[in-house]
GUVEX-411283 format. One record per residue (C-alpha): residue number from 1; residue in three letters; chain; z, y, x. Coordinates in steps of 0.25 Angstrom, whole numbers. Example, Ala and Ser with C-alpha at 12.3 -4.5 7.8 and 13.67 -1.06 7.14 Angstrom:
{site 1; "ALA"; "A"; {31; -18; 49}}
{site 2; "SER"; "A"; {29; -4; 55}}
This chain:
{site 1; "MET"; "A"; {0; 0; 0}}
{site 2; "SER"; "A"; {-4; 14; 5}}
{site 3; "GLU"; "A"; {6; 25; 4}}
{site 4; "THR"; "A"; {4; 40; 7}}
{site 5; "PHE"; "A"; {13; 52; 5}}
{site 6; "ASN"; "A"; {10; 66; 8}}
{site 7; "SER"; "A"; {20; 76; 13}}
{site 8; "ASN"; "A"; {25; 80; -1}}
{site 9; "GLY"; "A"; {29; 65; -4}}
{site 10; "ILE"; "A"; {17; 63; -13}}
{site 11; "TYR"; "A"; {13; 49; -13}}
{site 12; "PHE"; "A"; {-2; 45; -12}}
{site 13; "GLY"; "A"; {-6; 30; -12}}
{site 14; "THR"; "A"; {-7; 21; -24}}
{site 15; "GLY"; "A"; {-12; 21; -38}}
{site 16; "ARG"; "A"; {-26; 22; -45}}
{site 17; "SER"; "A"; {-30; 35; -40}}
{site 18; "THR"; "A"; {-31; 47; -30}}
{site 19; "LEU"; "A"; {-16; 48; -28}}
{site 20; "VAL"; "A"; {-2; 42; -32}}
{site 21; "ILE"; "A"; {8; 53; -32}}
{site 22; "GLN"; "A"; {22; 48; -31}}
{site 23; "ASN"; "A"; {35; 52; -24}}
{site 24; "SER"; "A"; {37; 44; -10}}
{site 25; "ASN"; "A"; {50; 38; -15}}
{site 26; "LYS"; "A"; {44; 31; -27}}
{site 27; "THR"; "A"; {39; 17; -27}}
{site 28; "SER"; "A"; {24; 17; -24}}
{site 29; "HIS"; "A"; {13; 11; -33}}
{site 30; "THR"; "A"; {6; -2; -29}}
{site 31; "VAL"; "A"; {-7; -1; -22}}
{site 32; "ILE"; "A"; {-19; -10; -27}}
{site 33; "SER"; "A"; {-30; -11; -17}}
{site 34; "PRO"; "A"; {-41; -20; -23}}
{site 35; "GLU"; "A"; {-52; -26; -14}}
{site 36; "SER"; "A"; {-66; -20; -17}}
{site 37; "LYS"; "A"; {-76; -30; -22}}
{site 38; "ASN"; "A"; {-88; -21; -23}}
{site 39; "GLY"; "A"; {-87; -13; -9}}
{site 40; "LYS"; "A"; {-88; 0; -17}}
{site 41; "LYS"; "A"; {-79; 12; -17}}
{site 42; "ILE"; "A"; {-78; 12; -32}}
{site 43; "ALA"; "A"; {-71; 1; -41}}
{site 44; "PHE"; "A"; {-82; -6; -48}}
{site 45; "TRP"; "A"; {-79; -7; -63}}
{site 46; "GLY"; "A"; {-85; -20; -66}}
{site 47; "ASP"; "A"; {-93; -29; -57}}
{site 48; "ASP"; "A"; {-105; -20; -58}}
{site 49; "ASN"; "A"; {-97; -7; -59}}
{site 50; "ARG"; "A"; {-102; -5; -74}}
{site 51; "TYR"; "A"; {-91; -12; -82}}
{site 52; "PRO"; "A"; {-89; 0; -91}}
{site 53; "GLN"; "A"; {-104; 2; -93}}
{site 54; "ASN"; "A"; {-106; -13; -96}}
{site 55; "PHE"; "A"; {-94; -12; -106}}
{site 56; "LEU"; "A"; {-99; 0; -113}}
{site 57; "GLU"; "A"; {-113; -7; -114}}
{site 58; "ALA"; "A"; {-106; -19; -121}}
{site 59; "ILE"; "A"; {-98; -10; -130}}
{site 60; "GLY"; "A"; {-111; -3; -134}}
{site 61; "LYS"; "A"; {-117; -16; -139}}
{site 62; "ASN"; "A"; {-104; -20; -147}}
{site 63; "GLY"; "A"; {-102; -13; -160}}
{site 64; "VAL"; "A"; {-88; -18; -163}}
{site 65; "ALA"; "A"; {-83; -14; -149}}
{site 66; "GLY"; "A"; {-90; -1; -150}}
{site 67; "SER"; "A"; {-84; 2; -163}}
{site 68; "ALA"; "A"; {-70; -3; -160}}
{site 69; "LEU"; "A"; {-70; 6; -147}}
{site 70; "ARG"; "A"; {-74; 18; -155}}
{site 71; "VAL"; "A"; {-63; 16; -165}}
{site 72; "GLN"; "A"; {-53; 15; -153}}
{site 73; "LYS"; "A"; {-58; 28; -147}}
{site 74; "TYR"; "A"; {-58; 36; -160}}
{site 75; "ALA"; "A"; {-44; 31; -164}}
{site 76; "HIS"; "A"; {-40; 35; -150}}
{site 77; "TYR"; "A"; {-45; 49; -151}}
{site 78; "GLY"; "A"; {-40; 50; -166}}
{site 79; "GLN"; "A"; {-41; 64; -170}}
{site 80; "GLY"; "A"; {-42; 69; -156}}
{site 81; "PHE"; "A"; {-32; 75; -146}}
{site 82; "GLU"; "A"; {-21; 84; -152}}
{site 83; "LEU"; "A"; {-10; 92; -145}}
{site 84; "PHE"; "A"; {4; 91; -150}}
{site 85; "LYS"; "A"; {19; 93; -147}}
{site 86; "TYR"; "A"; {31; 84; -150}}
{site 87; "VAL"; "A"; {41; 90; -158}}
{site 88; "TYR"; "A"; {55; 84; -160}}
{site 89; "GLU"; "A"; {62; 88; -173}}
{site 90; "ASN"; "A"; {74; 81; -178}}
{site 91; "GLY"; "A"; {73; 70; -168}}
{site 92; "LYS"; "A"; {59; 67; -172}}
{site 93; "LYS"; "A"; {47; 68; -163}}
{site 94; "SER"; "A"; {35; 75; -170}}
{site 95; "LYS"; "A"; {21; 79; -165}}
{site 96; "TYR"; "A"; {15; 93; -168}}
{site 97; "LEU"; "A"; {1; 96; -166}}
{site 98; "GLU"; "A"; {-2; 108; -157}}
{site 99; "ASP"; "A"; {-15; 117; -158}}
{site 100; "ILE"; "A"; {-22; 116; -144}}
{site 101; "ASN"; "A"; {-26; 131; -146}}
{site 102; "THR"; "A"; {-12; 135; -144}}
{site 103; "TYR"; "A"; {-13; 131; -129}}
{site 104; "PRO"; "A"; {-26; 139; -124}}
{site 105; "LYS"; "A"; {-26; 132; -111}}
{site 106; "ILE"; "A"; {-26; 118; -117}}
{site 107; "ALA"; "A"; {-36; 122; -128}}
{site 108; "GLU"; "A"; {-46; 128; -117}}
{site 109; "PHE"; "A"; {-44; 115; -109}}
{site 110; "PHE"; "A"; {-47; 106; -121}}
{site 111; "GLU"; "A"; {-59; 115; -125}}
{site 112; "ARG"; "A"; {-65; 116; -110}}
{site 113; "ASN"; "A"; {-64; 101; -108}}
{site 114; "MET"; "A"; {-68; 96; -122}}
{site 115; "MET"; "A"; {-56; 88; -123}}
{site 116; "HIS"; "A"; {-60; 82; -137}}
{site 117; "ARG"; "A"; {-71; 75; -129}}
{site 118; "PHE"; "A"; {-62; 72; -117}}
{site 119; "TRP"; "A"; {-52; 64; -126}}
{site 120; "THR"; "A"; {-63; 56; -132}}
{site 121; "GLU"; "A"; {-69; 53; -118}}
{site 122; "LYS"; "A"; {-56; 49; -113}}
{site 123; "ILE"; "A"; {-53; 40; -125}}
{site 124; "GLN"; "A"; {-66; 33; -123}}
{site 125; "GLY"; "A"; {-64; 29; -109}}
{site 126; "GLU"; "A"; {-50; 24; -112}}
{site 127; "GLU"; "A"; {-53; 16; -125}}
{site 128; "THR"; "A"; {-65; 10; -118}}
{site 129; "PHE"; "A"; {-60; 7; -104}}
{site 130; "SER"; "A"; {-45; 11; -104}}
{site 131; "LEU"; "A"; {-49; 21; -93}}
{site 132; "SER"; "A"; {-53; 36; -93}}
{site 133; "PHE"; "A"; {-56; 45; -82}}
{site 134; "VAL"; "A"; {-53; 60; -83}}
{site 135; "GLU"; "A"; {-58; 70; -73}}
{site 136; "HIS"; "A"; {-50; 83; -71}}
{site 137; "VAL"; "A"; {-55; 96; -65}}
{site 138; "LEU"; "A"; {-44; 106; -60}}
{site 139; "THR"; "A"; {-44; 121; -59}}
{site 140; "ASN"; "A"; {-46; 127; -45}}
{site 141; "ASP"; "A"; {-31; 128; -43}}
{site 142; "TRP"; "A"; {-29; 114; -47}}
{site 143; "ASN"; "A"; {-18; 118; -57}}
{site 144; "GLU"; "A"; {-26; 114; -70}}
{site 145; "ILE"; "A"; {-36; 104; -75}}
{site 146; "TYR"; "A"; {-48; 112; -79}}
{site 147; "SER"; "A"; {-56; 101; -85}}
{site 148; "SER"; "A"; {-55; 87; -88}}
{site 149; "ARG"; "A"; {-66; 77; -92}}
{site 150; "VAL"; "A"; {-66; 62; -95}}
{site 151; "LEU"; "A"; {-75; 54; -86}}
{site 152; "GLU"; "A"; {-82; 42; -93}}
{site 153; "THR"; "A"; {-75; 30; -89}}
{site 154; "PRO"; "A"; {-87; 21; -87}}
{site 155; "LYS"; "A"; {-92; 31; -77}}
{site 156; "VAL"; "A"; {-80; 31; -68}}
{site 157; "ARG"; "A"; {-76; 21; -56}}
{site 158; "TYR"; "A"; {-64; 21; -48}}
{site 159; "GLU"; "A"; {-65; 22; -33}}
{site 160; "GLU"; "A"; {-59; 9; -26}}
{site 161; "VAL"; "A"; {-45; 10; -22}}
{site 162; "ASN"; "A"; {-42; 17; -9}}
{site 163; "GLU"; "A"; {-36; 6; 0}}
{site 164; "LYS"; "A"; {-28; 16; 8}}
{site 165; "THR"; "A"; {-21; 22; -4}}
{site 166; "GLY"; "A"; {-23; 12; -15}}
{site 167; "THR"; "A"; {-28; 23; -24}}
{site 168; "ILE"; "A"; {-41; 26; -32}}
{site 169; "ASP"; "A"; {-45; 39; -27}}
{site 170; "ASN"; "A"; {-58; 42; -35}}
{site 171; "VAL"; "A"; {-67; 39; -46}}
{site 172; "TYR"; "A"; {-82; 39; -47}}
{site 173; "TYR"; "A"; {-90; 45; -59}}
{site 174; "CYS"; "A"; {-104; 40; -61}}
{site 175; "GLN"; "A"; {-113; 40; -73}}
{site 176; "ASN"; "A"; {-119; 26; -70}}
{site 177; "TRP"; "A"; {-111; 16; -62}}
{site 178; "ASN"; "A"; {-117; 3; -57}}
{site 179; "SER"; "A"; {-113; -6; -45}}
{site 180; "GLY"; "A"; {-122; 2; -36}}
{site 181; "THR"; "A"; {-118; 16; -39}}
{site 182; "ASP"; "A"; {-116; 24; -26}}
{site 183; "ILE"; "A"; {-103; 32; -28}}
{site 184; "ALA"; "A"; {-107; 42; -17}}
{site 185; "GLY"; "A"; {-120; 45; -26}}
{site 186; "LYS"; "A"; {-122; 59; -32}}
{site 187; "TYR"; "A"; {-120; 53; -46}}
{site 188; "VAL"; "A"; {-106; 48; -44}}
{site 189; "ALA"; "A"; {-94; 58; -44}}
{site 190; "LYS"; "A"; {-81; 54; -36}}
{site 191; "ILE"; "A"; {-68; 60; -42}}
{site 192; "PRO"; "A"; {-54; 59; -37}}
{site 193; "LEU"; "A"; {-45; 50; -46}}
{site 194; "ILE"; "A"; {-31; 54; -48}}
{site 195; "ASP"; "A"; {-21; 45; -56}}
{site 196; "PRO"; "A"; {-15; 53; -68}}
{site 197; "LEU"; "A"; {-2; 46; -66}}
{site 198; "TYR"; "A"; {2; 55; -55}}
{site 199; "GLY"; "A"; {4; 67; -63}}
{site 200; "PHE"; "A"; {-3; 80; -65}}
{site 201; "GLU"; "A"; {7; 88; -55}}
{site 202; "ASN"; "A"; {4; 78; -44}}
{site 203; "ILE"; "A"; {-11; 77; -47}}
{site 204; "LYS"; "A"; {-12; 93; -47}}
{site 205; "ALA"; "A"; {-5; 94; -34}}
{site 206; "TYR"; "A"; {-14; 83; -28}}
{site 207; "CYS"; "A"; {-26; 90; -33}}
{site 208; "LYS"; "A"; {-22; 103; -27}}
{site 209; "LYS"; "A"; {-19; 97; -13}}
{site 210; "LYS"; "A"; {-32; 89; -13}}
{site 211; "LYS"; "A"; {-40; 100; -19}}
{site 212; "ILE"; "A"; {-45; 91; -30}}
{site 213; "HIS"; "A"; {-51; 98; -42}}
{site 214; "LYS"; "A"; {-56; 86; -50}}
{site 215; "PHE"; "A"; {-50; 72; -52}}
{site 216; "VAL"; "A"; {-50; 60; -61}}
{site 217; "LEU"; "A"; {-39; 54; -69}}
{site 218; "ALA"; "A"; {-40; 39; -74}}
{site 219; "HIS"; "A"; {-33; 36; -86}}
{site 220; "TYR"; "A"; {-31; 21; -90}}
{site 221; "PHE"; "A"; {-21; 11; -96}}
{site 222; "PRO"; "A"; {-12; 5; -86}}
{site 223; "LEU"; "A"; {-19; -6; -78}}
{site 224; "MET"; "A"; {-14; -20; -77}}
{site 225; "HIS"; "A"; {-22; -26; -65}}
{site 226; "GLU"; "A"; {-34; -17; -64}}
{site 227; "VAL"; "A"; {-36; -9; -52}}
{site 228; "TYR"; "A"; {-47; 0; -57}}
{site 229; "TYR"; "A"; {-52; -1; -71}}
{site 230; "PRO"; "A"; {-45; -6; -83}}
{site 231; "GLU"; "A"; {-48; -19; -89}}
{site 232; "VAL"; "A"; {-48; -15; -104}}
{site 233; "ASP"; "A"; {-42; -26; -112}}
{site 234; "TRP"; "A"; {-52; -25; -124}}
{site 235; "HIS"; "A"; {-63; -26; -114}}
{site 236; "ALA"; "A"; {-60; -41; -114}}
{site 237; "VAL"; "A"; {-71; -43; -124}}
{site 238; "PHE"; "A"; {-81; -37; -115}}
{site 239; "ARG"; "A"; {-76; -45; -103}}
{site 240; "ASN"; "A"; {-74; -58; -110}}
{site 241; "GLY"; "A"; {-88; -58; -117}}
{site 242; "TRP"; "A"; {-84; -55; -132}}
{site 243; "MET"; "A"; {-92; -42; -132}}
{site 244; "ASP"; "A"; {-104; -49; -126}}
{site 245; "VAL"; "A"; {-103; -59; -138}}
{site 246; "ALA"; "A"; {-102; -48; -148}}
{site 247; "ASN"; "A"; {-114; -41; -141}}
{site 248; "SER"; "A"; {-123; -53; -139}}
{site 249; "ILE"; "A"; {-123; -58; -154}}
{site 250; "PRO"; "A"; {-131; -46; -159}}
{site 251; "GLN"; "A"; {-141; -47; -148}}
{site 252; "TYR"; "A"; {-142; -62; -150}}
{site 253; "LYS"; "A"; {-145; -60; -165}}
{site 254; "LYS"; "A"; {-154; -49; -162}}
{site 255; "ASN"; "A"; {-162; -57; -153}}
{site 256; "ILE"; "A"; {-163; -69; -163}}
{site 257; "PHE"; "A"; {-168; -59; -174}}
{site 258; "GLU"; "A"; {-178; -54; -164}}
{site 259; "ASN"; "A"; {-183; -67; -159}}
{site 260; "GLN"; "A"; {-181; -78; -169}}
{site 261; "LEU"; "A"; {-193; -82; -178}}
{site 262; "ASN"; "A"; {-190; -77; -192}}
{site 263; "ILE"; "A"; {-197; -88; -200}}
{site 264; "LYS"; "A"; {-191; -92; -213}}
{site 265; "TYR"; "A"; {-201; -104; -217}}
{site 266; "MET"; "A"; {-209; -115; -210}}
{site 267; "VAL"; "A"; {-221; -118; -219}}
{site 268; "TYR"; "A"; {-228; -132; -217}}
{site 269; "VAL"; "A"; {-242; -134; -222}}
{site 270; "ASN"; "A"; {-247; -148; -223}}
{site 271; "GLU"; "A"; {-262; -150; -219}}
{site 272; "GLU"; "A"; {-263; -158; -232}}
{site 273; "TYR"; "A"; {-261; -144; -239}}
{site 274; "PHE"; "A"; {-275; -139; -234}}
{site 275; "THR"; "A"; {-282; -152; -237}}
{site 276; "ARG"; "A"; {-277; -153; -251}}
{site 277; "THR"; "A"; {-279; -139; -254}}
{site 278; "TYR"; "A"; {-293; -137; -248}}
{site 279; "GLY"; "A"; {-298; -152; -250}}
{site 280; "SER"; "A"; {-310; -156; -242}}
{site 281; "ASP"; "A"; {-314; -142; -238}}
{site 282; "TRP"; "A"; {-302; -142; -229}}
{site 283; "GLY"; "A"; {-309; -151; -219}}
{site 284; "GLU"; "A"; {-321; -142; -220}}
{site 285; "PHE"; "A"; {-314; -130; -215}}
{site 286; "SER"; "A"; {-315; -125; -201}}
{site 287; "PRO"; "A"; {-303; -123; -192}}
{site 288; "ASP"; "A"; {-303; -108; -194}}
{site 289; "GLU"; "A"; {-304; -109; -209}}
{site 290; "LYS"; "A"; {-292; -119; -209}}
{site 291; "LYS"; "A"; {-284; -109; -201}}
{site 292; "LYS"; "A"; {-287; -98; -210}}
{site 293; "ILE"; "A"; {-283; -106; -222}}
{site 294; "ARG"; "A"; {-270; -110; -215}}
{site 295; "LYS"; "A"; {-267; -96; -211}}
{site 296; "ALA"; "A"; {-269; -91; -225}}
{site 297; "LEU"; "A"; {-259; -101; -231}}
{site 298; "ASN"; "A"; {-249; -97; -221}}
{site 299; "THR"; "A"; {-250; -83; -224}}
{site 300; "ALA"; "A"; {-249; -86; -239}}
{site 301; "ILE"; "A"; {-236; -94; -237}}
{site 302; "ASP"; "A"; {-230; -83; -228}}
{site 303; "ASP"; "A"; {-234; -72; -239}}
{site 304; "HIS"; "A"; {-228; -81; -250}}
{site 305; "LEU"; "A"; {-214; -84; -242}}
{site 306; "SER"; "A"; {-212; -71; -235}}
{site 307; "GLY"; "A"; {-207; -57; -240}}
{site 308; "THR"; "A"; {-196; -53; -250}}
{site 309; "LYS"; "A"; {-206; -54; -262}}
{site 310; "ASN"; "A"; {-208; -69; -259}}
{site 311; "ALA"; "A"; {-193; -72; -258}}
{site 312; "GLY"; "A"; {-190; -84; -267}}
{site 313; "LYS"; "A"; {-204; -89; -268}}
{site 314; "SER"; "A"; {-208; -103; -268}}
{site 315; "ILE"; "A"; {-221; -110; -262}}
{site 316; "GLN"; "A"; {-229; -121; -268}}
{site 317; "SER"; "A"; {-236; -132; -261}}
{site 318; "THR"; "A"; {-243; -145; -265}}
{site 319; "VAL"; "A"; {-237; -158; -261}}
{site 320; "TYR"; "A"; {-247; -169; -257}}
{site 321; "MET"; "A"; {-246; -184; -255}}
{site 322; "ASP"; "A"; {-250; -189; -241}}
{site 323; "SER"; "A"; {-257; -202; -238}}
{site 324; "ASP"; "A"; {-244; -209; -236}}
{site 325; "GLY"; "A"; {-239; -205; -250}}
{site 326; "ASN"; "A"; {-230; -194; -245}}
{site 327; "TYR"; "A"; {-229; -180; -252}}
{site 328; "VAL"; "A"; {-233; -169; -242}}
{site 329; "LYS"; "A"; {-230; -154; -244}}
{site 330; "GLY"; "A"; {-243; -145; -243}}
{site 331; "ILE"; "A"; {-234; -133; -239}}
{site 332; "GLU"; "A"; {-219; -134; -235}}
{site 333; "VAL"; "A"; {-210; -121; -233}}
{site 334; "VAL"; "A"; {-198; -124; -225}}
{site 335; "PRO"; "A"; {-187; -113; -223}}
{site 336; "ILE"; "A"; {-183; -111; -208}}
{site 337; "ASP"; "A"; {-168; -112; -205}}
{site 338; "ASP"; "A"; {-163; -99; -199}}
{site 339; "LYS"; "A"; {-154; -104; -187}}
{site 340; "PHE"; "A"; {-148; -90; -185}}
{site 341; "LYS"; "A"; {-142; -88; -198}}
{site 342; "GLU"; "A"; {-135; -76; -203}}
{site 343; "GLY"; "A"; {-121; -74; -197}}
{site 344; "ALA"; "A"; {-124; -82; -184}}
{site 345; "PHE"; "A"; {-115; -78; -172}}
{site 346; "LEU"; "A"; {-106; -69; -182}}
{site 347; "PRO"; "A"; {-94; -78; -178}}
{site 348; "GLU"; "A"; {-96; -75; -163}}
{site 349; "ALA"; "A"; {-98; -60; -167}}
{site 350; "THR"; "A"; {-86; -60; -175}}
{site 351; "ALA"; "A"; {-77; -66; -164}}
{site 352; "ALA"; "A"; {-83; -56; -153}}
{site 353; "ASN"; "A"; {-81; -44; -162}}
{site 354; "ALA"; "A"; {-67; -48; -165}}
{site 355; "GLU"; "A"; {-63; -50; -151}}
{site 356; "ILE"; "A"; {-69; -36; -148}}
{site 357; "LEU"; "A"; {-61; -29; -159}}
{site 358; "VAL"; "A"; {-48; -37; -156}}
{site 359; "SER"; "A"; {-49; -33; -141}}
{site 360; "MET"; "A"; {-51; -18; -144}}
{site 361; "GLY"; "A"; {-39; -18; -155}}
{site 362; "ILE"; "A"; {-48; -13; -166}}
{site 363; "ASP"; "A"; {-46; -18; -180}}
{site 364; "ALA"; "A"; {-60; -22; -186}}
{site 365; "THR"; "A"; {-58; -14; -198}}
{site 366; "LEU"; "A"; {-58; -1; -190}}
{site 367; "ILE"; "A"; {-73; -3; -186}}
{site 368; "GLY"; "A"; {-77; -5; -201}}
{site 369; "ALA"; "A"; {-77; -20; -202}}
{site 370; "GLY"; "A"; {-70; -33; -200}}
{site 371; "ILE"; "A"; {-74; -41; -188}}
{site 372; "PRO"; "A"; {-88; -37; -185}}
{site 373; "GLY"; "A"; {-97; -50; -187}}
{site 374; "GLY"; "A"; {-86; -56; -196}}
{site 375; "LYS"; "A"; {-83; -57; -210}}
{site 376; "GLN"; "A"; {-70; -49; -211}}
{site 377; "SER"; "A"; {-70; -37; -220}}
{site 378; "SER"; "A"; {-68; -23; -214}}
{site 379; "GLY"; "A"; {-54; -22; -221}}
{site 380; "GLY"; "A"; {-49; -11; -230}}
{site 381; "GLY"; "A"; {-44; 3; -227}}
{site 382; "SER"; "A"; {-30; -1; -225}}
{site 383; "ASP"; "A"; {-35; -11; -214}}
{site 384; "LYS"; "A"; {-42; 0; -207}}
{site 385; "ARG"; "A"; {-31; 10; -208}}
{site 386; "GLU"; "A"; {-20; 0; -202}}
{site 387; "ALA"; "A"; {-30; -4; -191}}
{site 388; "PHE"; "A"; {-32; 11; -188}}
{site 389; "MET"; "A"; {-17; 14; -188}}
{site 390; "ILE"; "A"; {-15; 3; -178}}
{site 391; "LEU"; "A"; {-26; 7; -169}}
{site 392; "ASN"; "A"; {-20; 21; -169}}
{site 393; "ALA"; "A"; {-6; 16; -166}}
{site 394; "LEU"; "A"; {-12; 9; -154}}
{site 395; "MET"; "A"; {-18; 21; -148}}
{site 396; "ARG"; "A"; {-6; 27; -141}}
{site 397; "PRO"; "A"; {-7; 21; -128}}
{site 398; "LYS"; "A"; {-22; 24; -127}}
{site 399; "ARG"; "A"; {-20; 39; -131}}
{site 400; "ASP"; "A"; {-9; 40; -121}}
{site 401; "LEU"; "A"; {-19; 36; -110}}
{site 402; "THR"; "A"; {-29; 47; -116}}
{site 403; "LEU"; "A"; {-18; 57; -116}}
{site 404; "ASP"; "A"; {-15; 56; -101}}
{site 405; "SER"; "A"; {-26; 66; -99}}
{site 406; "TRP"; "A"; {-19; 76; -109}}
{site 407; "ARG"; "A"; {-6; 74; -102}}
{site 408; "PHE"; "A"; {-12; 76; -88}}
{site 409; "ILE"; "A"; {-20; 88; -91}}
{site 410; "ARG"; "A"; {-8; 94; -99}}
{site 411; "GLY"; "A"; {1; 93; -87}}
{site 412; "PHE"; "A"; {-9; 97; -76}}
{site 413; "ASN"; "A"; {-13; 110; -84}}
{site 414; "GLY"; "A"; {2; 113; -87}}
{site 415; "TRP"; "A"; {0; 113; -102}}
{site 416; "PRO"; "A"; {12; 112; -111}}
{site 417; "ARG"; "A"; {19; 99; -108}}
{site 418; "GLU"; "A"; {24; 97; -123}}
{site 419; "LEU"; "A"; {10; 97; -128}}
{site 420; "GLU"; "A"; {5; 83; -131}}
{site 421; "GLY"; "A"; {-8; 77; -134}}
{site 422; "ASP"; "A"; {-12; 66; -143}}
{site 423; "PHE"; "A"; {-23; 60; -152}}
{site 424; "ALA"; "A"; {-22; 62; -167}}
{site 425; "ASN"; "A"; {-23; 49; -175}}
{site 426; "VAL"; "A"; {-31; 47; -187}}
{site 427; "THR"; "A"; {-23; 40; -198}}
{site 428; "LEU"; "A"; {-30; 34; -209}}
{site 429; "THR"; "A"; {-24; 35; -223}}
{site 430; "THR"; "A"; {-27; 31; -237}}
{site 431; "LEU"; "A"; {-35; 41; -245}}
{site 432; "ASP"; "A"; {-23; 42; -256}}
{site 433; "LYS"; "A"; {-15; 48; -245}}
{site 434; "ASN"; "A"; {-25; 57; -238}}
{site 435; "PRO"; "A"; {-39; 60; -244}}
{site 436; "MET"; "A"; {-45; 60; -230}}
{site 437; "GLY"; "A"; {-40; 47; -227}}
{site 438; "VAL"; "A"; {-35; 51; -213}}
{site 439; "GLU"; "A"; {-23; 58; -206}}
{site 440; "ASN"; "A"; {-22; 63; -192}}
{site 441; "THR"; "A"; {-9; 61; -184}}
{site 442; "ILE"; "A"; {-5; 65; -170}}
């Protein structure tokens, strides 16, 4: 383990980013220095360095997963970010909304940085990958954050752990990653990475000392065994193949519909039909004349059996007795059995869709149906209401992660400490209680 202290007793050495700041008399963190398998200076995300891109491509083909993820993001955002203060009255703790225009500096910052968009972009990264990256730009005197923006998670890669310090010092931002991307190229931006856990005061002091005006904070759920990128629990359906199953069935059926012969009947015409119909003249016809007669008969049978106007029609044909005394049909129409009957592969689709929804923790009623591909009903209004309430109740840890950015910016810029931020819930109600059917709660 590498340990370095400066003259002020600030400790640099371990952690996931540019610095770990800790008093020298405290126990140090554990250093993890994994071996590099790719020989590059960046930590590959997936074998081809395109795991997030491959995942999003799979999601783009899966209506169930895409719809469920959309519900997660919208529920997370709720009615948007609100400022409030806690008020304690008669031993009770209550929340009271605050008008952002009461605080001109905060209002200017929110307007300048389009914070309504900031929150949706941050939520998108955290809901999809349990990871978001926020780039902060400081004022010339390093005393305030002037601008903040969210870097799209799939476009960011960690630098490999610094073997000397045990830290990840930088991230790289690129619009189109692949296994051969040159991180020294002009289309790749290198940005210092700082861990938000070290506190805004220490980070401010470090930026002043190192003359850093722009840096990135990574926000993620606590990692278990990962060194770099979170292995999101609900991505299990992508890793174990259930999403491939769900995505392959529509394509498989589409190929069948495009390539199979759409023939309903097999028509057998006995040669005896022509000799009995045309008598001795049949033997006098030339091959071309016989071919024309057979073609005309085929066309007449097709016209008689096909089309909606001919549905339910019958066909008549003479029955002959051959030389052996057996009855022979002049014309026989035999329906062709459809080997790909309606509903084929629906059990597999049902199982795959169920696995996806369960892994994401989304009740099927919230996406407007029972298990897609199955026979379950979409449920009543009460089912949807209860499912939505449960989903909102489970949002607290996710919103706390999102709100780390608010708390960091508030502290760094010296905004009132008693000001809190949160996302207002949408609470579904019955129409007899509220004609609009919804209530907003903070």
